[in-house]
C-alpha positions as CSV (number, residue, x, y, z in Angstrom):
1,M,94.1,74.3,98.8
2,V,92.4,75.6,102.0
3,E,89.2,73.8,102.7
4,E,86.1,75.5,104.4
5,K,86.5,73.1,107.4
6,E,89.9,74.5,108.0
7,T,88.7,78.1,107.5
8,N,85.9,77.5,110.0
9,L,88.4,76.2,112.5
10,F,90.5,79.2,112.1
11,K,87.6,81.6,112.7
12,Q,86.7,79.6,115.8
13,L,90.2,80.0,117.1
14,V,90.3,83.7,116.3
15,G,87.0,84.2,117.8
16,G,88.3,83.1,121.2
17,K,87.9,79.2,121.1
18,S,90.8,77.8,123.3
19,I,93.3,75.6,121.5
20,N,92.7,73.0,124.2
21,E,89.1,72.8,122.9
22,F,90.1,71.3,119.4
23,D,90.9,67.6,119.1
24,A,93.8,66.2,117.4
25,R,92.1,65.9,114.1
26,E,90.9,69.7,114.3
27,I,94.6,70.7,115.3
28,Q,96.1,68.8,112.5
29,S,93.7,70.7,110.1
30,L,94.8,73.9,111.6
31,L,98.5,72.9,111.2
32,N,97.9,72.2,107.5
33,L,96.1,75.5,107.1
34,F,99.1,77.3,108.7
35,D,101.4,75.5,106.4
36,V,99.5,76.6,103.4
37,L,99.5,80.1,104.6
38,R,103.1,80.2,105.5
39,T,104.0,78.9,101.9
40,K,101.9,81.9,100.4
41,L,103.4,84.3,102.6
42,D,107.2,83.1,101.8
43,E,106.2,83.3,98.0
44,R,105.0,86.9,98.4
45,K,108.0,87.9,100.5
46,K,110.2,86.5,97.5
47,Q,108.2,88.6,95.1
48,L,108.4,91.7,97.1
49,N,112.1,91.5,97.6
50,K,112.6,90.7,93.9
51,H,110.6,93.7,92.9
52,A,112.5,95.9,95.7
53,N,115.9,94.7,94.3
54,E,114.8,95.5,90.6
55,K,113.7,98.9,91.7
56,V,117.0,99.7,93.6
57,A,119.0,98.4,90.6
58,T,117.0,100.6,88.3
59,E,117.4,103.6,90.6
60,T,121.1,103.0,90.9
61,V,121.6,103.0,87.0
62,A,119.5,106.2,86.7
63,N,121.6,108.0,89.4
64,D,124.8,106.7,87.8
65,N,123.8,108.2,84.5
66,N,122.5,111.6,85.8
67,G,125.5,113.5,84.2
68,N,127.1,115.0,87.1
69,G,129.7,112.3,87.8
70,G,128.0,111.1,91.0
71,E,128.3,114.5,92.8
72,E,125.2,116.0,94.2
73,N,124.1,119.1,92.6
74,G,127.2,119.5,90.7
75,A,129.2,120.6,93.5
76,H,133.0,120.6,93.4
77,P,135.1,120.0,96.5
C-alpha cells in the first residue's frame, strides 16, 4: 500500500524538487511507490486488453451472423 510519506515525496518531485536533493532512503521510497504504481498500471492494461478482446470477439460473431454471408450490403460480384 502506498504510504503518505511516499505520496509527499512524489508531490515534491513533481513540484520541482531535484532528484539530487533526495537522500537514499527517500529515493528508495520513491522506487517502492513507482513499483506499486507500475503493478497497478500493468493490471489495468491486462483488464483493458481482455475487455477489448472480448468486444472484438463479440462483434466478430455478430458480423458472422448478419445473414448476408459475409458480403457487405448483400452485393454480389
